TORVEX-131578 format. One record per residue (C-alpha): x, y, z; residue number from 1. Coordinates in nm, 4 decimals. Layout:
east: X; north: Y; up: Z; i: NUM $
...
END
This chain:
east: 4.1597; north: -0.1161; up: 6.7651; i: 1 $
east: 3.9846; north: 0.2409; up: 6.6797; i: 2 $
east: 4.1377; north: 0.5099; up: 6.9203; i: 3 $
east: 3.8822; north: 0.6381; up: 7.1831; i: 4 $
east: 3.8092; north: 0.9703; up: 7.0427; i: 5 $
east: 3.7022; north: 0.8225; up: 6.7161; i: 6 $
east: 3.4629; north: 0.5658; up: 6.8661; i: 7 $
east: 3.0836; north: 0.6043; up: 6.8325; i: 8 $
east: 2.9168; north: 0.8435; up: 7.1281; i: 9 $
east: 2.8069; north: 0.6763; up: 7.4362; i: 10 $
east: 2.4351; north: 0.5682; up: 7.4150; i: 11 $
east: 2.4365; north: 0.5225; up: 7.0444; i: 12 $
east: 2.4576; north: 0.2171; up: 6.8243; i: 13 $
east: 2.5795; north: 0.0978; up: 6.4700; i: 14 $
east: 2.2989; north: -0.0882; up: 6.3273; i: 15 $
east: 2.4310; north: -0.3643; up: 6.1207; i: 16 $
east: 2.2762; north: -0.6447; up: 5.9028; i: 17 $
east: 2.0994; north: -0.8463; up: 5.9629; i: 18 $
east: 1.9393; north: -0.6199; up: 6.2319; i: 19 $
east: 1.9329; north: -0.3206; up: 5.9987; i: 20 $
east: 1.6955; north: -0.5232; up: 5.7784; i: 21 $
east: 1.4662; north: -0.6030; up: 6.0617; i: 22 $
east: 1.4279; north: -0.1889; up: 6.1192; i: 23 $
east: 1.3436; north: -0.1772; up: 5.7537; i: 24 $
east: 1.0760; north: -0.4678; up: 5.7692; i: 25 $
east: 0.9305; north: -0.3095; up: 6.0518; i: 26 $
east: 0.9231; north: 0.0179; up: 5.8858; i: 27 $
east: 0.7583; north: -0.1064; up: 5.6032; i: 28 $
east: 0.4668; north: -0.2964; up: 5.7968; i: 29 $
east: 0.4593; north: 0.0149; up: 6.0294; i: 30 $
east: 0.3658; north: 0.2676; up: 5.7285; i: 31 $
east: 0.1979; north: -0.0047; up: 5.5031; i: 32 $
east: -0.0533; north: -0.0347; up: 5.7937; i: 33 $
east: -0.0820; north: 0.3389; up: 5.8516; i: 34 $
east: -0.1619; north: 0.3899; up: 5.4997; i: 35 $
east: -0.4185; north: 0.1174; up: 5.5028; i: 36 $
east: -0.5517; north: 0.3251; up: 5.8044; i: 37 $
east: -0.5837; north: 0.6360; up: 5.5876; i: 38 $
east: -0.2635; north: 0.8016; up: 5.7432; i: 39 $
east: -0.0318; north: 1.0143; up: 5.5400; i: 40 $
east: 0.3196; north: 1.0330; up: 5.5859; i: 41 $
east: 0.4986; north: 1.3532; up: 5.7363; i: 42 $
east: 0.8922; north: 1.3977; up: 5.7928; i: 43 $
east: 0.9879; north: 1.7085; up: 6.0217; i: 44 $
east: 1.3607; north: 1.8202; up: 6.0646; i: 45 $
east: 1.5922; north: 1.6289; up: 6.3155; i: 46 $
east: 1.6287; north: 1.9912; up: 6.4741; i: 47 $
east: 1.3967; north: 2.2571; up: 6.5902; i: 48 $
east: 1.3883; north: 2.5674; up: 6.7518; i: 49 $
east: 1.4316; north: 2.5034; up: 7.1213; i: 50 $
east: 1.1178; north: 2.6685; up: 7.2011; i: 51 $
east: 0.9248; north: 2.4143; up: 7.0056; i: 52 $
east: 1.0152; north: 2.1432; up: 7.2785; i: 53 $
east: 0.9692; north: 2.3622; up: 7.5763; i: 54 $
east: 0.6060; north: 2.3330; up: 7.4864; i: 55 $
east: 0.6075; north: 1.9786; up: 7.5909; i: 56 $
east: 0.6526; north: 2.1007; up: 7.9626; i: 57 $
east: 0.9285; north: 2.2714; up: 8.1409; i: 58 $
east: 0.8927; north: 1.9810; up: 8.4274; i: 59 $
east: 0.9481; north: 1.7211; up: 8.2313; i: 60 $
east: 1.2621; north: 1.5022; up: 8.2207; i: 61 $
east: 1.2952; north: 1.5663; up: 7.8468; i: 62 $
east: 1.3232; north: 1.9613; up: 7.8872; i: 63 $
east: 1.4982; north: 1.9484; up: 8.2388; i: 64 $
east: 1.7954; north: 1.7259; up: 8.1481; i: 65 $
east: 1.7734; north: 1.5276; up: 7.8588; i: 66 $
east: 1.7495; north: 1.7551; up: 7.5509; i: 67 $
east: 2.0631; north: 1.7884; up: 7.3115; i: 68 $
east: 2.0621; north: 2.1943; up: 7.2846; i: 69 $
east: 2.2849; north: 2.3850; up: 7.1078; i: 70 $
east: 2.3553; north: 2.7426; up: 6.9605; i: 71 $
east: 2.4416; north: 2.7352; up: 6.6071; i: 72 $
east: 2.7110; north: 2.9625; up: 6.4414; i: 73 $
east: 2.4047; north: 3.2066; up: 6.3703; i: 74 $
east: 2.3118; north: 3.2325; up: 6.7401; i: 75 $
east: 1.9929; north: 3.0411; up: 6.6924; i: 76 $
east: 1.9025; north: 2.8252; up: 6.9785; i: 77 $
east: 1.8339; north: 2.4657; up: 6.8548; i: 78 $
east: 1.7590; north: 2.1210; up: 7.0117; i: 79 $
east: 1.7670; north: 1.7996; up: 6.8329; i: 80 $
east: 1.4394; north: 1.6345; up: 6.7915; i: 81 $
east: 1.3725; north: 1.4573; up: 7.1390; i: 82 $
east: 1.0136; north: 1.3431; up: 7.0311; i: 83 $
east: 0.7785; north: 1.3596; up: 6.7328; i: 84 $
east: 0.4523; north: 1.5177; up: 6.8581; i: 85 $
east: 0.5688; north: 1.8766; up: 6.9185; i: 86 $
east: 0.7501; north: 1.8834; up: 6.5904; i: 87 $
east: 0.4533; north: 1.7702; up: 6.4073; i: 88 $
east: 0.2256; north: 2.0165; up: 6.5994; i: 89 $
east: 0.4697; north: 2.2870; up: 6.4931; i: 90 $
east: 0.4607; north: 2.1797; up: 6.1156; i: 91 $
east: 0.0701; north: 2.1505; up: 6.1278; i: 92 $
east: 0.0780; north: 2.5120; up: 6.2197; i: 93 $
east: 0.3313; north: 2.6491; up: 6.0111; i: 94 $
east: 0.1926; north: 2.4733; up: 5.6909; i: 95 $
east: -0.1451; north: 2.5948; up: 5.7633; i: 96 $
east: -0.2550; north: 2.2270; up: 5.7962; i: 97 $
east: -0.5261; north: 2.3125; up: 6.0055; i: 98 $
east: -0.7120; north: 2.4344; up: 5.6868; i: 99 $
east: -0.7202; north: 2.1042; up: 5.5650; i: 100 $
east: -1.0205; north: 1.8699; up: 5.5418; i: 101 $
east: -1.0595; north: 1.6895; up: 5.8970; i: 102 $
east: -0.9741; north: 1.4574; up: 6.0222; i: 103 $
east: -0.5676; north: 1.5155; up: 5.9486; i: 104 $
east: -0.4074; north: 1.1667; up: 5.9888; i: 105 $
east: -0.0241; north: 1.1631; up: 5.9616; i: 106 $
east: 0.2515; north: 0.9238; up: 6.0803; i: 107 $
east: 0.6236; north: 0.9910; up: 6.1138; i: 108 $
east: 0.9332; north: 0.7707; up: 6.1053; i: 109 $
east: 1.2816; north: 0.8839; up: 6.2011; i: 110 $
east: 1.5455; north: 0.9439; up: 6.4544; i: 111 $
east: 1.4948; north: 1.1046; up: 6.8211; i: 112 $
east: 1.7638; north: 1.2140; up: 7.0494; i: 113 $
east: 1.7737; north: 1.1879; up: 7.4232; i: 114 $
east: 2.0411; north: 1.2352; up: 7.6822; i: 115 $
east: 1.9231; north: 0.9507; up: 7.8944; i: 116 $
east: 2.1219; north: 0.7386; up: 8.1357; i: 117 $
east: 2.2470; north: 0.4564; up: 7.8613; i: 118 $
east: 2.0779; north: 0.1239; up: 7.9568; i: 119 $
east: 1.9260; north: -0.1693; up: 7.7499; i: 120 $
east: 1.7316; north: -0.0673; up: 7.4591; i: 121 $
east: 1.7322; north: 0.2946; up: 7.5754; i: 122 $
east: 1.9615; north: 0.4807; up: 7.3045; i: 123 $
east: 2.0250; north: 0.8398; up: 7.3183; i: 124 $
east: 1.9598; north: 0.8441; up: 6.9725; i: 125 $
east: 1.6817; north: 0.5910; up: 6.8945; i: 126 $
east: 1.4322; north: 0.5347; up: 6.6277; i: 127 $
east: 1.0624; north: 0.6014; up: 6.6695; i: 128 $
east: 0.7133; north: 0.5583; up: 6.4433; i: 129 $
east: 0.4289; north: 0.7723; up: 6.5504; i: 130 $
east: 0.1004; north: 0.8658; up: 6.4688; i: 131 $
east: -0.1186; north: 1.1827; up: 6.5269; i: 132 $
east: -0.4617; north: 1.2866; up: 6.4258; i: 133 $
east: -0.5945; north: 1.6295; up: 6.4283; i: 134 $
east: -0.9076; north: 1.7857; up: 6.4103; i: 135 $
east: -1.1670; north: 1.5775; up: 6.6102; i: 136 $
east: -1.2520; north: 1.5498; up: 6.9913; i: 137 $
east: -1.4788; north: 1.2284; up: 6.9361; i: 138 $
east: -1.3923; north: 0.9570; up: 7.1243; i: 139 $
east: -1.3821; north: 0.7319; up: 6.8089; i: 140 $
east: -1.0223; north: 0.9228; up: 6.7206; i: 141 $
east: -0.8897; north: 0.8109; up: 7.0414; i: 142 $
east: -1.0266; north: 0.4486; up: 6.9321; i: 143 $
east: -0.8576; north: 0.4826; up: 6.5608; i: 144 $
east: -0.5333; north: 0.5822; up: 6.6963; i: 145 $
east: -0.4923; north: 0.2741; up: 6.9577; i: 146 $
east: -0.6655; north: 0.0380; up: 6.7057; i: 147 $
east: -0.3699; north: 0.1476; up: 6.4437; i: 148 $
east: -0.1184; north: 0.0912; up: 6.7280; i: 149 $
east: -0.2348; north: -0.2414; up: 6.8235; i: 150 $
east: -0.2535; north: -0.3468; up: 6.4409; i: 151 $
east: 0.1087; north: -0.2711; up: 6.3716; i: 152 $
east: 0.2045; north: -0.4398; up: 6.7107; i: 153 $
east: 0.0280; north: -0.7600; up: 6.5683; i: 154 $
east: 0.1575; north: -0.7409; up: 6.2090; i: 155 $
east: 0.4989; north: -0.7422; up: 6.3261; i: 156 $
east: 0.4555; north: -1.0376; up: 6.5347; i: 157 $
east: 0.3159; north: -0.9911; up: 6.8939; i: 158 $
east: -0.0370; north: -1.1263; up: 6.8988; i: 159 $
east: -0.3025; north: -1.0229; up: 7.1534; i: 160 $
east: -0.1429; north: -0.6803; up: 7.2614; i: 161 $
east: -0.2278; north: -0.5481; up: 7.6156; i: 162 $
east: -0.4036; north: -0.1965; up: 7.6279; i: 163 $
east: -0.4059; north: 0.0032; up: 7.9436; i: 164 $
east: -0.5942; north: 0.3445; up: 7.9632; i: 165 $
east: -0.7019; north: 0.6254; up: 8.1720; i: 166 $
east: -0.8183; north: 0.9864; up: 8.1590; i: 167 $
east: -0.6268; north: 1.2553; up: 8.3346; i: 168 $
east: -0.9019; north: 1.5002; up: 8.3233; i: 169 $
east: -0.9182; north: 1.8359; up: 8.1603; i: 170 $
east: -0.8608; north: 2.1998; up: 8.2467; i: 171 $
east: -1.1969; north: 2.1838; up: 8.4347; i: 172 $
east: -1.1760; north: 1.8803; up: 8.6401; i: 173 $
east: -0.8078; north: 1.8206; up: 8.7043; i: 174 $
east: -0.7206; north: 2.1036; up: 8.9133; i: 175 $
east: -0.9229; north: 1.9619; up: 9.1907; i: 176 $
east: -0.7459; north: 1.6391; up: 9.1551; i: 177 $
east: -0.3917; north: 1.8060; up: 9.1567; i: 178 $
east: -0.4677; north: 1.9711; up: 9.4728; i: 179 $
east: -0.5926; north: 1.6509; up: 9.6529; i: 180 $
east: -0.2716; north: 1.4712; up: 9.5204; i: 181 $
east: -0.0384; north: 1.7348; up: 9.6650; i: 182 $
east: -0.2094; north: 1.7449; up: 10.0083; i: 183 $
east: -0.2177; north: 1.3325; up: 10.0242; i: 184 $
east: 0.1693; north: 1.3314; up: 9.9090; i: 185 $
east: 0.2719; north: 1.6406; up: 10.1460; i: 186 $
east: 0.1196; north: 1.4487; up: 10.4569; i: 187 $
east: 0.3633; north: 1.1519; up: 10.3500; i: 188 $
east: 0.6428; north: 1.3415; up: 10.2097; i: 189 $
east: 0.8966; north: 1.1732; up: 10.4405; i: 190 $
east: 0.8176; north: 0.8413; up: 10.2835; i: 191 $
east: 0.8950; north: 0.9513; up: 9.9436; i: 192 $
east: 1.2122; north: 0.9129; up: 9.7275; i: 193 $
east: 1.4071; north: 1.2073; up: 9.6164; i: 194 $
east: 1.2431; north: 1.2114; up: 9.2734; i: 195 $
east: 0.8974; north: 1.2121; up: 9.3823; i: 196 $
east: 0.9860; north: 1.5063; up: 9.6490; i: 197 $
east: 1.0808; north: 1.7192; up: 9.3345; i: 198 $
east: 0.7493; north: 1.5858; up: 9.1490; i: 199 $
east: 0.5670; north: 1.7054; up: 9.4635; i: 200 $
east: 0.6437; north: 2.0526; up: 9.3814; i: 201 $
east: 0.6792; north: 2.0762; up: 8.9987; i: 202 $
east: 0.4505; north: 1.8100; up: 8.8494; i: 203 $
east: 0.2700; north: 1.6310; up: 9.1033; i: 204 $
east: 0.0574; north: 1.3863; up: 8.8524; i: 205 $
east: 0.3820; north: 1.2258; up: 8.7747; i: 206 $
east: 0.3978; north: 1.0836; up: 9.1498; i: 207 $
east: 0.1515; north: 0.8232; up: 9.0186; i: 208 $
east: 0.4099; north: 0.7142; up: 8.7499; i: 209 $
east: 0.6753; north: 0.6370; up: 9.0257; i: 210 $
east: 0.7953; north: 0.2591; up: 9.0501; i: 211 $
east: 0.9543; north: 0.3017; up: 9.3990; i: 212 $
east: 0.6875; north: 0.4698; up: 9.6237; i: 213 $
east: 0.4250; north: 0.2159; up: 9.5051; i: 214 $
east: 0.3138; north: 0.1491; up: 9.8756; i: 215 $
east: 0.2446; north: 0.5320; up: 9.9133; i: 216 $
east: 0.0884; north: 0.5413; up: 9.5543; i: 217 $
east: -0.1505; north: 0.2487; up: 9.6578; i: 218 $
east: -0.3922; north: 0.4508; up: 9.8821; i: 219 $
east: -0.3619; north: 0.7704; up: 9.6855; i: 220 $
east: -0.6727; north: 0.9575; up: 9.5412; i: 221 $
east: -0.8312; north: 0.7967; up: 9.2285; i: 222 $
east: -0.8734; north: 1.0363; up: 8.9453; i: 223 $
east: -1.1835; north: 0.8595; up: 8.8372; i: 224 $
east: -1.3373; north: 1.0329; up: 9.1644; i: 225 $
east: -1.2744; north: 1.3711; up: 9.0287; i: 226 $
east: -1.3683; north: 1.3174; up: 8.6595; i: 227 $
east: -1.6258; north: 1.5814; up: 8.5332; i: 228 $
east: -1.9356; north: 1.4348; up: 8.3238; i: 229 $
east: -1.7520; north: 1.5190; up: 7.9844; i: 230 $
east: -1.4207; north: 1.3233; up: 8.0858; i: 231 $
east: -1.6154; north: 1.0399; up: 8.2284; i: 232 $
east: -1.8549; north: 0.9926; up: 7.8966; i: 233 $
east: -1.5342; north: 1.0521; up: 7.7025; i: 234 $
east: -1.3174; north: 0.7470; up: 7.8420; i: 235 $
east: -1.6191; north: 0.5364; up: 7.8701; i: 236 $
east: -1.6812; north: 0.5870; up: 7.4788; i: 237 $
east: -1.3219; north: 0.5077; up: 7.3858; i: 238 $
east: -1.3409; north: 0.1971; up: 7.6112; i: 239 $
east: -1.6414; north: 0.0688; up: 7.4635; i: 240 $
east: -1.5142; north: 0.1377; up: 7.0801; i: 241 $
east: -1.2210; north: -0.0757; up: 7.1306; i: 242 $
east: -1.4101; north: -0.3373; up: 7.3424; i: 243 $
east: -1.6342; north: -0.3568; up: 7.0318; i: 244 $
east: -1.3781; north: -0.4802; up: 6.8154; i: 245 $
east: -1.3042; north: -0.7580; up: 7.0699; i: 246 $
east: -0.9730; north: -0.6301; up: 7.1935; i: 247 $
east: -0.9099; north: -0.6377; up: 7.5465; i: 248 $
east: -0.8610; north: -0.2949; up: 7.7202; i: 249 $
east: -0.8395; north: -0.2016; up: 8.0849; i: 250 $
east: -0.8415; north: 0.0814; up: 8.2909; i: 251 $
east: -0.4889; north: 0.1770; up: 8.4862; i: 252 $
east: -0.5575; north: 0.4177; up: 8.7779; i: 253 $
east: -0.1940; north: 0.5052; up: 8.7845; i: 254 $
east: -0.1230; north: 0.5553; up: 8.4367; i: 255 $
east: -0.0553; north: 0.9460; up: 8.3562; i: 256 $
east: 0.2434; north: 0.9782; up: 8.1026; i: 257 $
east: 0.5194; north: 1.1886; up: 8.1154; i: 258 $
east: 0.4388; north: 1.5069; up: 7.9383; i: 259 $
east: 0.2749; north: 1.7949; up: 8.0158; i: 260 $
east: 0.0751; north: 1.8162; up: 7.7118; i: 261 $
east: -0.1596; north: 1.5460; up: 7.7520; i: 262 $
east: -0.5310; north: 1.5804; up: 7.8502; i: 263 $
east: -0.8325; north: 1.3209; up: 7.9060; i: 264 $
east: -0.7131; north: 0.9962; up: 7.7225; i: 265 $
east: -0.3402; north: 0.8580; up: 7.8199; i: 266 $
east: -0.2665; north: 0.5038; up: 7.7191; i: 267 $
east: -0.0100; north: 0.2316; up: 7.6968; i: 268 $
east: 0.0556; north: -0.0675; up: 7.4971; i: 269 $
east: 0.2277; north: -0.3589; up: 7.6281; i: 270 $
east: 0.2122; north: -0.7540; up: 7.5961; i: 271 $
east: 0.1207; north: -1.0339; up: 7.8255; i: 272 $
east: 0.4739; north: -1.1678; up: 7.7967; i: 273 $
east: 0.6248; north: -0.8671; up: 7.9421; i: 274 $
east: 0.4169; north: -0.8670; up: 8.2644; i: 275 $
east: 0.1000; north: -0.6917; up: 8.3400; i: 276 $
east: 0.2255; north: -0.3134; up: 8.3548; i: 277 $
east: 0.5224; north: -0.3173; up: 8.1364; i: 278 $
east: 0.4603; north: -0.0602; up: 7.8264; i: 279 $
east: 0.6271; north: -0.1109; up: 7.4789; i: 280 $
east: 0.4910; north: 0.2436; up: 7.3925; i: 281 $
east: 0.2117; north: 0.5006; up: 7.4756; i: 282 $
east: 0.0347; north: 0.7931; up: 7.3995; i: 283 $
east: -0.2676; north: 1.0067; up: 7.4625; i: 284 $
east: -0.4844; north: 1.3018; up: 7.3716; i: 285 $
east: -0.3127; north: 1.6865; up: 7.3689; i: 286 $
east: -0.6101; north: 1.9171; up: 7.2665; i: 287 $
east: -0.4247; north: 2.2224; up: 7.3805; i: 288 $
east: -0.0808; north: 2.1749; up: 7.2440; i: 289 $
east: -0.1537; north: 2.3787; up: 6.9088; i: 290 $
east: -0.3021; north: 2.6566; up: 7.1170; i: 291 $
east: -0.0028; north: 2.6502; up: 7.3324; i: 292 $
east: 0.2065; north: 2.7014; up: 7.0550; i: 293 $
east: 0.0757; north: 2.9925; up: 6.8835; i: 294 $
east: -0.1723; north: 2.8174; up: 6.6550; i: 295 $
east: -0.5302; north: 2.7829; up: 6.6394; i: 296 $
east: -0.6891; north: 2.5350; up: 6.9167; i: 297 $
east: -0.7063; north: 2.1981; up: 6.7424; i: 298 $
east: -0.8103; north: 1.8850; up: 6.9558; i: 299 $
east: -0.5642; north: 1.5770; up: 6.8699; i: 300 $
east: -0.4526; north: 1.2377; up: 6.9657; i: 301 $
east: -0.1349; north: 1.0327; up: 6.8792; i: 302 $
east: 0.1354; north: 0.7805; up: 6.9971; i: 303 $
east: 0.4781; north: 0.7362; up: 6.9803; i: 304 $
east: 0.6591; north: 0.3960; up: 6.9373; i: 305 $
east: 1.0214; north: 0.3163; up: 7.0190; i: 306 $
east: 1.1223; north: 0.0651; up: 6.7559; i: 307 $
east: 1.4655; north: -0.0580; up: 6.9513; i: 308 $
east: 1.2202; north: -0.1590; up: 7.2311; i: 309 $
east: 0.9834; north: -0.3321; up: 6.9918; i: 310 $
east: 1.2302; north: -0.5244; up: 6.8193; i: 311 $
east: 1.3508; north: -0.6352; up: 7.1504; i: 312 $
east: 1.0323; north: -0.7360; up: 7.2449; i: 313 $
east: 0.9749; north: -0.9457; up: 6.9218; i: 314 $
east: 1.3118; north: -1.1298; up: 6.9645; i: 315 $
east: 1.3305; north: -1.3501; up: 6.6614; i: 316 $
east: 0.9711; north: -1.3193; up: 6.5570; i: 317 $
east: 1.0614; north: -1.0489; up: 6.2742; i: 318 $
east: 1.3357; north: -1.1718; up: 6.0840; i: 319 $
east: 1.4628; north: -1.0310; up: 5.7408; i: 320 $
east: 1.3089; north: -1.1800; up: 5.4692; i: 321 $
east: 1.5002; north: -1.4640; up: 5.2912; i: 322 $
east: 1.7275; north: -1.3788; up: 4.9890; i: 323 $
east: 1.5399; north: -1.4979; up: 4.6601; i: 324 $
east: 1.7414; north: -1.3154; up: 4.4159; i: 325 $
east: 1.9846; north: -1.4664; up: 4.1591; i: 326 $
east: 2.3535; north: -1.4933; up: 4.1292; i: 327 $
east: 2.5540; north: -1.4799; up: 3.8423; i: 328 $
east: 2.9037; north: -1.6686; up: 3.8495; i: 329 $
east: 3.1347; north: -1.7110; up: 3.5835; i: 330 $
east: 3.4097; north: -1.9279; up: 3.4300; i: 331 $
east: 3.7615; north: -1.7566; up: 3.3997; i: 332 $
east: 3.7663; north: -1.4817; up: 3.1041; i: 333 $
east: 3.3636; north: -1.4186; up: 3.1247; i: 334 $
east: 3.3852; north: -1.1667; up: 3.4116; i: 335 $
east: 3.2461; north: -0.8840; up: 3.1612; i: 336 $
east: 2.9747; north: -1.1018; up: 3.0231; i: 337 $
east: 2.8487; north: -1.1711; up: 3.3810; i: 338 $
east: 2.8249; north: -0.8183; up: 3.4645; i: 339 $
east: 2.6372; north: -0.7608; up: 3.1388; i: 340 $
east: 2.3780; north: -1.0516; up: 3.2261; i: 341 $
east: 2.3477; north: -0.9477; up: 3.5691; i: 342 $
east: 2.2818; north: -0.5539; up: 3.4853; i: 343 $
east: 2.0330; north: -0.6839; up: 3.2108; i: 344 $
east: 1.8470; north: -0.8837; up: 3.4629; i: 345 $
east: 1.8364; north: -0.5866; up: 3.7501; i: 346 $
east: 1.6539; north: -0.4184; up: 3.4423; i: 347 $
east: 1.3794; north: -0.6566; up: 3.4364; i: 348 $
east: 1.3282; north: -0.6225; up: 3.8220; i: 349 $
east: 1.5410; north: -0.8832; up: 3.9615; i: 350 $
east: 1.7611; north: -0.8839; up: 4.2415; i: 351 $
east: 2.1234; north: -1.0024; up: 4.1331; i: 352 $
east: 2.4654; north: -1.0253; up: 4.2548; i: 353 $
east: 2.7853; north: -1.1348; up: 4.1052; i: 354 $
east: 3.1477; north: -1.1559; up: 4.1819; i: 355 $
east: 3.3720; north: -0.8438; up: 4.2110; i: 356 $
east: 3.6422; north: -1.0089; up: 4.3728; i: 357 $
east: 3.8046; north: -1.1853; up: 4.0892; i: 358 $
east: 3.7555; north: -1.5597; up: 4.2368; i: 359 $
east: 3.7493; north: -1.9066; up: 4.1230; i: 360 $
east: 3.3924; north: -2.0453; up: 4.0151; i: 361 $
east: 3.4327; north: -2.2793; up: 4.3109; i: 362 $
east: 3.4436; north: -1.9455; up: 4.5476; i: 363 $
east: 3.1874; north: -1.7835; up: 4.3533; i: 364 $
east: 2.9221; north: -2.0794; up: 4.4045; i: 365 $
east: 3.0110; north: -2.0733; up: 4.7930; i: 366 $
east: 2.9507; north: -1.6931; up: 4.7951; i: 367 $
east: 2.6216; north: -1.7373; up: 4.5583; i: 368 $
east: 2.4856; north: -1.9899; up: 4.8286; i: 369 $
east: 2.4811; north: -1.7373; up: 5.0991; i: 370 $
east: 2.3361; north: -1.4376; up: 4.8849; i: 371 $
east: 2.0736; north: -1.5825; up: 4.6547; i: 372 $
east: 1.8158; north: -1.8474; up: 4.5859; i: 373 $
east: 1.9926; north: -1.9601; up: 4.2466; i: 374 $
east: 2.3131; north: -1.9354; up: 4.0613; i: 375 $
east: 2.3749; north: -1.8758; up: 3.6768; i: 376 $
east: 2.6689; north: -1.9835; up: 3.5762; i: 377 $
east: 2.8001; north: -1.8689; up: 3.2394; i: 378 $
east: 3.1121; north: -1.9353; up: 3.0224; i: 379 $
east: 3.2736; north: -2.1995; up: 2.8127; i: 380 $
east: 3.1303; north: -2.3477; up: 2.5253; i: 381 $
east: 2.7793; north: -2.3425; up: 2.6430; i: 382 $
east: 2.7799; north: -2.0014; up: 2.6539; i: 383 $
east: 2.9079; north: -1.9933; up: 2.2813; i: 384 $
east: 2.6152; north: -2.2485; up: 2.2030; i: 385 $
east: 2.3746; north: -1.9604; up: 2.3832; i: 386 $
east: 2.3313; north: -2.1902; up: 2.6811; i: 387 $
east: 2.3774; north: -2.1001; up: 3.0715; i: 388 $
east: 2.3741; north: -2.3499; up: 3.3612; i: 389 $
east: 2.1010; north: -2.2678; up: 3.6596; i: 390 $
east: 2.1374; north: -2.4309; up: 3.9926; i: 391 $
east: 1.8694; north: -2.4408; up: 4.2706; i: 392 $
east: 2.0366; north: -2.4215; up: 4.6042; i: 393 $
east: 1.7425; north: -2.5504; up: 4.8039; i: 394 $
east: 1.6954; north: -2.8429; up: 4.5759; i: 395 $
east: 2.0363; north: -2.9032; up: 4.4152; i: 396 $
east: 1.8747; north: -2.9208; up: 4.0753; i: 397 $
east: 2.1033; north: -2.7888; up: 3.7896; i: 398 $
east: 1.9749; north: -2.7640; up: 3.4412; i: 399 $
east: 2.1002; north: -2.5797; up: 3.1171; i: 400 $
east: 1.8487; north: -2.3403; up: 2.9570; i: 401 $
east: 1.9069; north: -2.0820; up: 2.6275; i: 402 $
east: 2.0227; north: -1.7676; up: 2.7729; i: 403 $
east: 1.7311; north: -1.5614; up: 2.6018; i: 404 $
east: 1.5047; north: -1.7827; up: 2.8247; i: 405 $
east: 1.6807; north: -1.6738; up: 3.1392; i: 406 $
east: 1.4293; north: -1.3777; up: 3.2225; i: 407 $
east: 1.1155; north: -1.5607; up: 3.2122; i: 408 $
east: 1.2570; north: -1.8878; up: 3.3881; i: 409 $
east: 1.3437; north: -1.6690; up: 3.6804; i: 410 $
east: 1.0327; north: -1.4950; up: 3.6962; i: 411 $
east: 0.8512; north: -1.8251; up: 3.6932; i: 412 $
east: 1.0930; north: -1.9938; up: 3.9272; i: 413 $
east: 1.1170; north: -1.6749; up: 4.1958; i: 414 $
east: 0.7256; north: -1.6761; up: 4.1570; i: 415 $
east: 0.6974; north: -2.0239; up: 4.2419; i: 416 $
east: 0.9252; north: -1.9414; up: 4.5677; i: 417 $
east: 0.7104; north: -1.6892; up: 4.6881; i: 418 $
east: 0.3931; north: -1.9001; up: 4.6444; i: 419 $
east: 0.5258; north: -2.1583; up: 4.8702; i: 420 $
east: 0.7105; north: -2.3948; up: 4.6312; i: 421 $
east: 1.1071; north: -2.4400; up: 4.6317; i: 422 $
east: 1.2291; north: -2.1944; up: 4.8854; i: 423 $
east: 1.5391; north: -2.0104; up: 4.8989; i: 424 $
END
């Protein structure tokens, strides 16, 4: 048993096969889908100057008590990346991406760090896929982000995602709503949980996000009655654009999201199997973030998707691809030949394994049955005659072929597998 001080930190995980391959399969699907939608890939450092993340809002949980912040030996105040949007906004400004043709469409994939209370599928280091679209105030940009998110969800195995949307207004109409909300909740302060009593002072919009004070929330002022005409027109256009694609979308009057940089559109994506108001992930519009960080004002909209939560919701729907490669087994005295054959086939683009344990042929065949679609057996008089034996594990067929024909045979065999013939 490993000593306690050498165990992995609380709230983290070791991702082992086959789960690690599920992560990789999700990553490929997400990035391929994003590429088909015209998005480029961006990578930012896993730590940033702490000031970058203070711009998400000092009243948020991330800034108040979830950041992994530290001072390095040079005296820099740094924070492990807790979310992707602020980091991408920093990169957008620092690299002059605002000078690029618009819209600028980027996606990212990588680890995020939050010192949350450990719970199911909520890790202190988790993986996130996100998308950001810069340069457009048009409702079509909001629709594009939501449609990309839904397409990724569907391609990974969850059909008919549930989209909830709201508008939290803009700098023109939100202050009046904020004041009305404060007045309403102040009269009912004694009924509020401790978290909501704190939010009333620091971030009143988050009162609508509470899952405890739902009775009080039920009769709270409705955001929609405070929207200015521009905000009303915007959310109606986003809803119409999504609806035109045949996707279901509904307004949730209590949806506000947790970060301070959001403006106008906010949304969450769930699935009917999870219940009507359970979110897998969400996002929204944040037109003022780049300006708040000292760069030029640039409208933007995006989302962040936690992969651990998505994989949990998918259950067994997203399984690793079956092993379709070859295994080169050898009779005693022919191990070096097996290595040479395996490496030659790898050079031709095949996935190939061979024995590195010095095991008997019987043990090699047992190992091969776990790892590959077919096994190539070399050695003995057959090898001297330029012949190898091939066994197909799914059909049980075994036949001899010339070793110089091995590459073309495997290419045909494995292509036939992928086309729906013999499977591994």
